[in-house]
PDB file with one MODEL, atoms N, CA, C and O in Angstrom:
MODEL        1
ATOM      1  N   MET A   1       0.864  -1.161   0.000  1.00  0.00           N
ATOM      2  CA  MET A   1       0.000   0.000   0.000  1.00  0.00           C
ATOM      3  C   MET A   1       0.910   1.223   0.000  1.00  0.00           C
ATOM      4  O   MET A   1       1.881   1.294   0.754  1.00  0.00           O
ATOM      5  N   SER A   2       0.584   2.166  -0.846  1.00  0.00           N
ATOM      6  CA  SER A   2       1.411   3.371  -0.920  1.00  0.00           C
ATOM      7  C   SER A   2       1.184   4.236   0.312  1.00  0.00           C
ATOM      8  O   SER A   2       0.156   4.131   0.980  1.00  0.00           O
ATOM      9  N   SER A   3       2.143   5.078   0.599  1.00  0.00           N
ATOM     10  CA  SER A   3       2.051   5.912   1.800  1.00  0.00           C
ATOM     11  C   SER A   3       0.907   6.914   1.710  1.00  0.00           C
ATOM     12  O   SER A   3       0.298   7.243   2.728  1.00  0.00           O
ATOM     13  N   GLU A   4       0.598   7.413   0.488  1.00  0.00           N
ATOM     14  CA  GLU A   4      -0.520   8.355   0.344  1.00  0.00           C
ATOM     15  C   GLU A   4      -1.853   7.660   0.631  1.00  0.00           C
ATOM     16  O   GLU A   4      -2.725   8.210   1.303  1.00  0.00           O
ATOM     17  N   LEU A   5      -1.990   6.436   0.103  1.00  0.00           N
ATOM     18  CA  LEU A   5      -3.222   5.682   0.332  1.00  0.00           C
ATOM     19  C   LEU A   5      -3.349   5.329   1.817  1.00  0.00           C
ATOM     20  O   LEU A   5      -4.427   5.439   2.402  1.00  0.00           O
ATOM     21  N   TRP A   6      -2.244   4.908   2.409  1.00  0.00           N
ATOM     22  CA  TRP A   6      -2.245   4.577   3.839  1.00  0.00           C
ATOM     23  C   TRP A   6      -2.628   5.796   4.676  1.00  0.00           C
ATOM     24  O   TRP A   6      -3.403   5.673   5.624  1.00  0.00           O
ATOM     25  N   THR A   7      -2.100   6.953   4.342  1.00  0.00           N
ATOM     26  CA  THR A   7      -2.427   8.192   5.042  1.00  0.00           C
ATOM     27  C   THR A   7      -3.907   8.510   4.892  1.00  0.00           C
ATOM     28  O   THR A   7      -4.555   8.929   5.851  1.00  0.00           O
ATOM     29  N   ALA A   8      -4.446   8.312   3.684  1.00  0.00           N
ATOM     30  CA  ALA A   8      -5.870   8.566   3.448  1.00  0.00           C
ATOM     31  C   ALA A   8      -6.730   7.619   4.280  1.00  0.00           C
ATOM     32  O   ALA A   8      -7.747   8.027   4.841  1.00  0.00           O
ATOM     33  N   VAL A   9      -6.321   6.363   4.357  1.00  0.00           N
ATOM     34  CA  VAL A   9      -7.080   5.382   5.154  1.00  0.00           C
ATOM     35  C   VAL A   9      -7.051   5.774   6.629  1.00  0.00           C
ATOM     36  O   VAL A   9      -8.085   5.752   7.298  1.00  0.00           O
ATOM     37  N   VAL A  10      -5.879   6.131   7.135  1.00  0.00           N
ATOM     38  CA  VAL A  10      -5.748   6.504   8.546  1.00  0.00           C
ATOM     39  C   VAL A  10      -6.533   7.774   8.842  1.00  0.00           C
ATOM     40  O   VAL A  10      -7.236   7.851   9.849  1.00  0.00           O
ATOM     41  N   VAL A  11      -6.415   8.776   7.962  1.00  0.00           N
ATOM     42  CA  VAL A  11      -7.118  10.044   8.173  1.00  0.00           C
ATOM     43  C   VAL A  11      -8.627   9.834   8.126  1.00  0.00           C
ATOM     44  O   VAL A  11      -9.365  10.516   8.837  1.00  0.00           O
ATOM     45  N   THR A  12      -9.094   8.901   7.300  1.00  0.00           N
ATOM     46  CA  THR A  12     -10.525   8.608   7.223  1.00  0.00           C
ATOM     47  C   THR A  12     -10.968   7.762   8.421  1.00  0.00           C
ATOM     48  O   THR A  12     -12.067   7.950   8.943  1.00  0.00           O
ATOM     49  N   ALA A  13     -10.124   6.844   8.849  1.00  0.00           N
ATOM     50  CA  ALA A  13     -10.503   5.923   9.921  1.00  0.00           C
ATOM     51  C   ALA A  13     -10.560   6.604  11.276  1.00  0.00           C
ATOM     52  O   ALA A  13     -11.383   6.234  12.113  1.00  0.00           O
ATOM     53  N   ILE A  14      -9.710   7.585  11.512  1.00  0.00           N
ATOM     54  CA  ILE A  14      -9.669   8.235  12.829  1.00  0.00           C
ATOM     55  C   ILE A  14     -11.012   8.860  13.192  1.00  0.00           C
ATOM     56  O   ILE A  14     -11.500   8.606  14.293  1.00  0.00           O
ATOM     57  N   PRO A  15     -11.645   9.672  12.320  1.00  0.00           N
ATOM     58  CA  PRO A  15     -12.951  10.227  12.707  1.00  0.00           C
ATOM     59  C   PRO A  15     -14.036   9.166  12.845  1.00  0.00           C
ATOM     60  O   PRO A  15     -14.924   9.287  13.688  1.00  0.00           O
ATOM     61  N   VAL A  16     -13.963   8.119  12.009  1.00  0.00           N
ATOM     62  CA  VAL A  16     -14.969   7.053  12.094  1.00  0.00           C
ATOM     63  C   VAL A  16     -14.848   6.337  13.430  1.00  0.00           C
ATOM     64  O   VAL A  16     -15.850   6.125  14.114  1.00  0.00           O
ATOM     65  N   VAL A  17     -13.634   5.966  13.807  1.00  0.00           N
ATOM     66  CA  VAL A  17     -13.420   5.293  15.093  1.00  0.00           C
ATOM     67  C   VAL A  17     -13.743   6.248  16.234  1.00  0.00           C
ATOM     68  O   VAL A  17     -14.391   5.860  17.206  1.00  0.00           O
ATOM     69  N   GLY A  18     -13.290   7.499  16.119  1.00  0.00           N
ATOM     70  CA  GLY A  18     -13.578   8.491  17.158  1.00  0.00           C
ATOM     71  C   GLY A  18     -15.063   8.724  17.326  1.00  0.00           C
ATOM     72  O   GLY A  18     -15.557   8.843  18.448  1.00  0.00           O
ATOM     73  N   GLY A  19     -15.785   8.791  16.203  1.00  0.00           N
ATOM     74  CA  GLY A  19     -17.239   8.964  16.272  1.00  0.00           C
ATOM     75  C   GLY A  19     -17.914   7.767  16.907  1.00  0.00           C
ATOM     76  O   GLY A  19     -18.861   7.916  17.679  1.00  0.00           O
ATOM     77  N   GLY A  20     -17.422   6.568  16.577  1.00  0.00           N
ATOM     78  CA  GLY A  20     -17.979   5.352  17.178  1.00  0.00           C
ATOM     79  C   GLY A  20     -17.744   5.309  18.672  1.00  0.00           C
ATOM     80  O   GLY A  20     -18.635   4.937  19.436  1.00  0.00           O
ATOM     81  N   VAL A  21     -16.555   5.686  19.090  1.00  0.00           N
ATOM     82  CA  VAL A  21     -16.238   5.717  20.523  1.00  0.00           C
ATOM     83  C   VAL A  21     -17.082   6.778  21.220  1.00  0.00           C
ATOM     84  O   VAL A  21     -17.589   6.555  22.320  1.00  0.00           O
ATOM     85  N   GLY A  22     -17.230   7.937  20.570  1.00  0.00           N
ATOM     86  CA  GLY A  22     -18.066   8.999  21.143  1.00  0.00           C
ATOM     87  C   GLY A  22     -19.504   8.547  21.313  1.00  0.00           C
ATOM     88  O   GLY A  22     -20.130   8.821  22.336  1.00  0.00           O
ATOM     89  N   TYR A  23     -20.036   7.843  20.295  1.00  0.00           N
ATOM     90  CA  TYR A  23     -21.404   7.333  20.373  1.00  0.00           C
ATOM     91  C   TYR A  23     -21.520   6.306  21.495  1.00  0.00           C
ATOM     92  O   TYR A  23     -22.501   6.299  22.239  1.00  0.00           O
ATOM     93  N   LEU A  24     -20.513   5.440  21.613  1.00  0.00           N
ATOM     94  CA  LEU A  24     -20.526   4.423  22.661  1.00  0.00           C
ATOM     95  C   LEU A  24     -20.516   5.061  24.044  1.00  0.00           C
ATOM     96  O   LEU A  24     -21.250   4.631  24.934  1.00  0.00           O
ATOM     97  N   ILE A  25     -19.693   6.080  24.227  1.00  0.00           N
ATOM     98  CA  ILE A  25     -19.638   6.779  25.520  1.00  0.00           C
ATOM     99  C   ILE A  25     -20.976   7.443  25.817  1.00  0.00           C
ATOM    100  O   ILE A  25     -21.469   7.374  26.943  1.00  0.00           O
ATOM    101  N   LYS A  26     -21.566   8.090  24.809  1.00  0.00           N
ATOM    102  CA  LYS A  26     -22.871   8.732  24.991  1.00  0.00           C
ATOM    103  C   LYS A  26     -23.925   7.696  25.375  1.00  0.00           C
ATOM    104  O   LYS A  26     -24.737   7.938  26.268  1.00  0.00           O
ATOM    105  N   TYR A  27     -23.917   6.538  24.699  1.00  0.00           N
ATOM    106  CA  TYR A  27     -24.872   5.478  24.988  1.00  0.00           C
ATOM    107  C   TYR A  27     -24.685   4.954  26.412  1.00  0.00           C
ATOM    108  O   TYR A  27     -25.664   4.729  27.123  1.00  0.00           O
ATOM    109  N   LEU A  28     -23.434   4.759  26.829  1.00  0.00           N
ATOM    110  CA  LEU A  28     -23.169   4.261  28.182  1.00  0.00           C
ATOM    111  C   LEU A  28     -23.618   5.250  29.249  1.00  0.00           C
ATOM    112  O   LEU A  28     -24.131   4.847  30.293  1.00  0.00           O
ATOM    113  N   ILE A  29     -23.429   6.546  28.991  1.00  0.00           N
ATOM    114  CA  ILE A  29     -23.873   7.564  29.949  1.00  0.00           C
ATOM    115  C   ILE A  29     -25.395   7.555  30.062  1.00  0.00           C
ATOM    116  O   ILE A  29     -25.934   7.623  31.166  1.00  0.00           O
ATOM    117  N   GLU A  30     -26.095   7.470  28.919  1.00  0.00           N
ATOM    118  CA  GLU A  30     -27.560   7.412  28.951  1.00  0.00           C
ATOM    119  C   GLU A  30     -28.030   6.157  29.673  1.00  0.00           C
ATOM    120  O   GLU A  30     -28.961   6.211  30.477  1.00  0.00           O
ATOM    121  N   PHE A  31     -27.385   5.019  29.386  1.00  0.00           N
ATOM    122  CA  PHE A  31     -27.754   3.760  30.025  1.00  0.00           C
ATOM    123  C   PHE A  31     -27.562   3.850  31.534  1.00  0.00           C
ATOM    124  O   PHE A  31     -28.394   3.373  32.306  1.00  0.00           O
ATOM    125  N   ARG A  32     -26.455   4.467  31.944  1.00  0.00           N
ATOM    126  CA  ARG A  32     -26.177   4.633  33.377  1.00  0.00           C
ATOM    127  C   ARG A  32     -27.237   5.503  34.040  1.00  0.00           C
ATOM    128  O   ARG A  32     -27.696   5.192  35.139  1.00  0.00           O
ATOM    129  N   ASN A  33     -27.627   6.588  33.382  1.00  0.00           N
ATOM    130  CA  ASN A  33     -28.640   7.476  33.951  1.00  0.00           C
ATOM    131  C   ASN A  33     -29.984   6.772  34.066  1.00  0.00           C
ATOM    132  O   ASN A  33     -30.690   6.950  35.060  1.00  0.00           O
ATOM    133  N   GLU A  34     -30.353   5.967  33.054  1.00  0.00           N
ATOM    134  CA  GLU A  34     -31.608   5.218  33.125  1.00  0.00           C
ATOM    135  C   GLU A  34     -31.562   4.214  34.265  1.00  0.00           C
ATOM    136  O   GLU A  34     -32.544   4.054  34.991  1.00  0.00           O
ATOM    137  N   ASN A  35     -30.437   3.540  34.428  1.00  0.00           N
ATOM    138  CA  ASN A  35     -30.319   2.568  35.510  1.00  0.00           C
ATOM    139  C   ASN A  35     -30.333   3.243  36.867  1.00  0.00           C
ATOM    140  O   ASN A  35     -30.823   2.674  37.842  1.00  0.00           O
ATOM    141  N   ARG A  36     -29.793   4.464  36.938  1.00  0.00           N
ATOM    142  CA  ARG A  36     -29.825   5.194  38.204  1.00  0.00           C
ATOM    143  C   ARG A  36     -31.276   5.474  38.578  1.00  0.00           C
ATOM    144  O   ARG A  36     -31.656   5.341  39.741  1.00  0.00           O
ATOM    145  N   ILE A  37     -32.092   5.862  37.591  1.00  0.00           N
ATOM    146  CA  ILE A  37     -33.508   6.110  37.857  1.00  0.00           C
ATOM    147  C   ILE A  37     -34.171   4.818  38.325  1.00  0.00           C
ATOM    148  O   ILE A  37     -34.918   4.826  39.303  1.00  0.00           O
ATOM    149  N   ASP A  38     -33.902   3.697  37.628  1.00  0.00           N
ATOM    150  CA  ASP A  38     -34.455   2.411  38.035  1.00  0.00           C
ATOM    151  C   ASP A  38     -33.984   2.043  39.437  1.00  0.00           C
ATOM    152  O   ASP A  38     -34.766   1.543  40.245  1.00  0.00           O
ATOM    153  N   HIS A  39     -32.725   2.285  39.724  1.00  0.00           N
ATOM    154  CA  HIS A  39     -32.172   1.981  41.046  1.00  0.00           C
ATOM    155  C   HIS A  39     -32.898   2.792  42.118  1.00  0.00           C
ATOM    156  O   HIS A  39     -33.240   2.263  43.176  1.00  0.00           O
ATOM    157  N   ASN A  40     -33.131   4.073  41.843  1.00  0.00           N
ATOM    158  CA  ASN A  40     -33.836   4.918  42.810  1.00  0.00           C
ATOM    159  C   ASN A  40     -35.255   4.421  43.034  1.00  0.00           C
ATOM    160  O   ASN A  40     -35.740   4.436  44.166  1.00  0.00           O
ATOM    161  N   LEU A  41     -35.935   3.976  41.969  1.00  0.00           N
ATOM    162  CA  LEU A  41     -37.287   3.444  42.122  1.00  0.00           C
ATOM    163  C   LEU A  41     -37.275   2.165  42.955  1.00  0.00           C
ATOM    164  O   LEU A  41     -38.151   1.960  43.796  1.00  0.00           O
ATOM    165  N   VAL A  42     -36.293   1.315  42.724  1.00  0.00           N
ATOM    166  CA  VAL A  42     -36.187   0.071  43.491  1.00  0.00           C
ATOM    167  C   VAL A  42     -35.925   0.376  44.958  1.00  0.00           C
ATOM    168  O   VAL A  42     -36.542  -0.227  45.836  1.00  0.00           O
ATOM    169  N   MET A  43     -35.017   1.307  45.231  1.00  0.00           N
ATOM    170  CA  MET A  43     -34.711   1.656  46.618  1.00  0.00           C
ATOM    171  C   MET A  43     -35.931   2.268  47.309  1.00  0.00           C
ATOM    172  O   MET A  43     -36.164   2.017  48.491  1.00  0.00           O
ATOM    173  N   GLU A  44     -36.701   3.060  46.584  1.00  0.00           N
ATOM    174  CA  GLU A  44     -37.917   3.643  47.153  1.00  0.00           C
ATOM    175  C   GLU A  44     -38.940   2.551  47.465  1.00  0.00           C
ATOM    176  O   GLU A  44     -39.601   2.593  48.503  1.00  0.00           O
ATOM    177  N   ALA A  45     -39.066   1.573  46.564  1.00  0.00           N
ATOM    178  CA  ALA A  45     -39.998   0.468  46.795  1.00  0.00           C
ATOM    179  C   ALA A  45     -39.562  -0.364  47.998  1.00  0.00           C
ATOM    180  O   ALA A  45     -40.400  -0.790  48.792  1.00  0.00           O
ATOM    181  N   ILE A  46     -38.258  -0.598  48.137  1.00  0.00           N
ATOM    182  CA  ILE A  46     -37.755  -1.350  49.292  1.00  0.00           C
ATOM    183  C   ILE A  46     -38.036  -0.590  50.579  1.00  0.00           C
ATOM    184  O   ILE A  46     -38.415  -1.190  51.585  1.00  0.00           O
ATOM    185  N   SER A  47     -37.855   0.711  50.554  1.00  0.00           N
ATOM    186  CA  SER A  47     -38.139   1.533  51.733  1.00  0.00           C
ATOM    187  C   SER A  47     -39.619   1.447  52.104  1.00  0.00           C
ATOM    188  O   SER A  47     -39.964   1.338  53.281  1.00  0.00           O
ATOM    189  N   ASP A  48     -40.492   1.497  51.094  1.00  0.00           N
ATOM    190  CA  ASP A  48     -41.928   1.366  51.349  1.00  0.00           C
ATOM    191  C   ASP A  48     -42.254   0.003  51.947  1.00  0.00           C
ATOM    192  O   ASP A  48     -43.072  -0.095  52.862  1.00  0.00           O
ATOM    193  N   LEU A  49     -41.619  -1.050  51.434  1.00  0.00           N
ATOM    194  CA  LEU A  49     -41.856  -2.387  51.975  1.00  0.00           C
ATOM    195  C   LEU A  49     -41.399  -2.488  53.426  1.00  0.00           C
ATOM    196  O   LEU A  49     -42.076  -3.100  54.252  1.00  0.00           O
ATOM    197  N   LYS A  50     -40.256  -1.892  53.737  1.00  0.00           N
ATOM    198  CA  LYS A  50     -39.772  -1.901  55.125  1.00  0.00           C
ATOM    199  C   LYS A  50     -40.767  -1.209  56.043  1.00  0.00           C
ATOM    200  O   LYS A  50     -41.027  -1.680  57.150  1.00  0.00           O
ATOM    201  N   THR A  51     -41.326  -0.089  55.586  1.00  0.00           N
ATOM    202  CA  THR A  51     -42.323   0.627  56.384  1.00  0.00           C
ATOM    203  C   THR A  51     -43.556  -0.241  56.592  1.00  0.00           C
ATOM    204  O   THR A  51     -44.087  -0.311  57.700  1.00  0.00           O
ATOM    205  N   ASP A  52     -44.015  -0.906  55.524  1.00  0.00           N
ATOM    206  CA  ASP A  52     -45.186  -1.775  55.634  1.00  0.00           C
ATOM    207  C   ASP A  52     -44.928  -2.925  56.601  1.00  0.00           C
ATOM    208  O   ASP A  52     -45.798  -3.268  57.401  1.00  0.00           O
ATOM    209  N   VAL A  53     -43.746  -3.518  56.534  1.00  0.00           N
ATOM    210  CA  VAL A  53     -43.411  -4.628  57.433  1.00  0.00           C
ATOM    211  C   VAL A  53     -43.390  -4.150  58.880  1.00  0.00           C
ATOM    212  O   VAL A  53     -43.869  -4.851  59.771  1.00  0.00           O
ATOM    213  N   ARG A  54     -42.841  -2.966  59.119  1.00  0.00           N
ATOM    214  CA  ARG A  54     -42.828  -2.425  60.490  1.00  0.00           C
ATOM    215  C   ARG A  54     -44.251  -2.212  61.005  1.00  0.00           C
ATOM    216  O   ARG A  54     -44.545  -2.499  62.165  1.00  0.00           O
ATOM    217  N   GLU A  55     -45.131  -1.707  60.138  1.00  0.00           N
ATOM    218  CA  GLU A  55     -46.517  -1.474  60.555  1.00  0.00           C
ATOM    219  C   GLU A  55     -47.218  -2.791  60.867  1.00  0.00           C
ATOM    220  O   GLU A  55     -47.945  -2.884  61.856  1.00  0.00           O
ATOM    221  N   VAL A  56     -47.009  -3.808  60.037  1.00  0.00           N
ATOM    222  CA  VAL A  56     -47.622  -5.118  60.283  1.00  0.00           C
ATOM    223  C   VAL A  56     -47.062  -5.718  61.564  1.00  0.00           C
ATOM    224  O   VAL A  56     -47.805  -6.268  62.376  1.00  0.00           O
ATOM    225  N   LYS A  57     -45.751  -5.610  61.740  1.00  0.00           N
ATOM    226  CA  LYS A  57     -45.108  -6.140  62.944  1.00  0.00           C
ATOM    227  C   LYS A  57     -45.678  -5.470  64.192  1.00  0.00           C
ATOM    228  O   LYS A  57     -45.983  -6.144  65.175  1.00  0.00           O
ATOM    229  N   SER A  58     -45.821  -4.156  64.154  1.00  0.00           N
ATOM    230  CA  SER A  58     -46.361  -3.415  65.288  1.00  0.00           C
ATOM    231  C   SER A  58     -47.802  -3.836  65.569  1.00  0.00           C
ATOM    232  O   SER A  58     -48.180  -4.046  66.722  1.00  0.00           O
ATOM    233  N   GLY A  59     -48.596  -3.957  64.518  1.00  0.00           N
ATOM    234  CA  GLY A  59     -49.986  -4.387  64.682  1.00  0.00           C
ATOM    235  C   GLY A  59     -50.078  -5.799  65.233  1.00  0.00           C
ATOM    236  O   GLY A  59     -50.946  -6.092  66.056  1.00  0.00           O
ATOM    237  N   LEU A  60     -49.188  -6.673  64.784  1.00  0.00           N
ATOM    238  CA  LEU A  60     -49.186  -8.051  65.263  1.00  0.00           C
ATOM    239  C   LEU A  60     -48.820  -8.109  66.740  1.00  0.00           C
ATOM    240  O   LEU A  60     -49.455  -8.831  67.509  1.00  0.00           O
ATOM    241  N   TYR A  61     -47.797  -7.353  67.142  1.00  0.00           N
ATOM    242  CA  TYR A  61     -47.428  -7.309  68.557  1.00  0.00           C
ATOM    243  C   TYR A  61     -48.571  -6.761  69.404  1.00  0.00           C
ATOM    244  O   TYR A  61     -48.841  -7.280  70.487  1.00  0.00           O
ATOM    245  N   ASP A  62     -49.241  -5.722  68.926  1.00  0.00           N
ATOM    246  CA  ASP A  62     -50.385  -5.170  69.657  1.00  0.00           C
ATOM    247  C   ASP A  62     -51.488  -6.218  69.799  1.00  0.00           C
ATOM    248  O   ASP A  62     -52.095  -6.342  70.863  1.00  0.00           O
ATOM    249  N   HIS A  63     -51.745  -6.967  68.735  1.00  0.00           N
ATOM    250  CA  HIS A  63     -52.794  -7.983  68.748  1.00  0.00           C
ATOM    251  C   HIS A  63     -52.431  -9.114  69.716  1.00  0.00           C
ATOM    252  O   HIS A  63     -53.276  -9.579  70.481  1.00  0.00           O
ATOM    253  N   ILE A  64     -51.180  -9.546  69.676  1.00  0.00           N
ATOM    254  CA  ILE A  64     -50.730 -10.607  70.591  1.00  0.00           C
ATOM    255  C   ILE A  64     -50.812 -10.119  72.034  1.00  0.00           C
ATOM    256  O   ILE A  64     -51.239 -10.861  72.919  1.00  0.00           O
ATOM    257  N   SER A  65     -50.407  -8.887  72.269  1.00  0.00           N
ATOM    258  CA  SER A  65     -50.465  -8.316  73.609  1.00  0.00           C
ATOM    259  C   SER A  65     -51.911  -8.248  74.096  1.00  0.00           C
ATOM    260  O   SER A  65     -52.190  -8.556  75.255  1.00  0.00           O
ATOM    261  N   TRP A  66     -52.823  -7.851  73.225  1.00  0.00           N
ATOM    262  CA  TRP A  66     -54.242  -7.763  73.586  1.00  0.00           C
ATOM    263  C   TRP A  66     -54.771  -9.138  73.973  1.00  0.00           C
ATOM    264  O   TRP A  66     -55.486  -9.274  74.966  1.00  0.00           O
ATOM    265  N   HIS A  67     -54.416 -10.169  73.181  1.00  0.00           N
ATOM    266  CA  HIS A  67     -54.871 -11.523  73.490  1.00  0.00           C
ATOM    267  C   HIS A  67     -54.246 -12.027  74.788  1.00  0.00           C
ATOM    268  O   HIS A  67     -54.906 -12.719  75.564  1.00  0.00           O
ATOM    269  N   ALA A  68     -52.991 -11.690  75.029  1.00  0.00           N
ATOM    270  CA  ALA A  68     -52.328 -12.133  76.259  1.00  0.00           C
ATOM    271  C   ALA A  68     -53.011 -11.523  77.476  1.00  0.00           C
ATOM    272  O   ALA A  68     -53.206 -12.206  78.481  1.00  0.00           O
ATOM    273  N   LYS A  69     -53.376 -10.251  77.397  1.00  0.00           N
ATOM    274  CA  LYS A  69     -54.073  -9.595  78.510  1.00  0.00           C
ATOM    275  C   LYS A  69     -55.457 -10.202  78.706  1.00  0.00           C
ATOM    276  O   LYS A  69     -55.915 -10.358  79.838  1.00  0.00           O
ATOM    277  N   ARG A  70     -56.112 -10.539  77.622  1.00  0.00           N
ATOM    278  CA  ARG A  70     -57.463 -11.099  77.680  1.00  0.00           C
ATOM    279  C   ARG A  70     -57.438 -12.485  78.324  1.00  0.00           C
ATOM    280  O   ARG A  70     -58.328 -12.828  79.103  1.00  0.00           O
ATOM    281  N   VAL A  71     -56.425 -13.274  77.999  1.00  0.00           N
ATOM    282  CA  VAL A  71     -56.317 -14.626  78.542  1.00  0.00           C
ATOM    283  C   VAL A  71     -56.004 -14.580  80.034  1.00  0.00           C
ATOM    284  O   VAL A  71     -56.485 -15.428  80.786  1.00  0.00           O
ATOM    285  N   LYS A  72     -55.203 -13.601  80.482  1.00  0.00           N
ATOM    286  CA  LYS A  72     -54.831 -13.493  81.887  1.00  0.00           C
ATOM    287  C   LYS A  72     -56.025 -13.158  82.763  1.00  0.00           C
ATOM    288  O   LYS A  72     -56.034 -13.512  83.942  1.00  0.00           O
ATOM    289  N   LYS A  73     -57.031 -12.486  82.221  1.00  0.00           N
ATOM    290  CA  LYS A  73     -58.177 -12.065  83.047  1.00  0.00           C
ATOM    291  C   LYS A  73     -58.999 -13.200  83.480  1.00  0.00           C
ATOM    292  O   LYS A  73     -59.995 -13.011  84.178  1.00  0.00           O
TER     293      LYS A  73
ENDMDL
END
């Protein structure tokens, strides 16, 4: 391959590869941001579940305590 042709190939390939890498980086950043939103939704749902479990646990203890007092009478 002649040096002029090789130079033309390299000069043409650099922007193509650079553009591909730029697109890949942009895609990865968007993907990361979408996953961050999904992660936040999951963490919020887990927090809600923890609150619900605490409320059920508290209600169950109250119910058991009520029955224990009733049986003692």
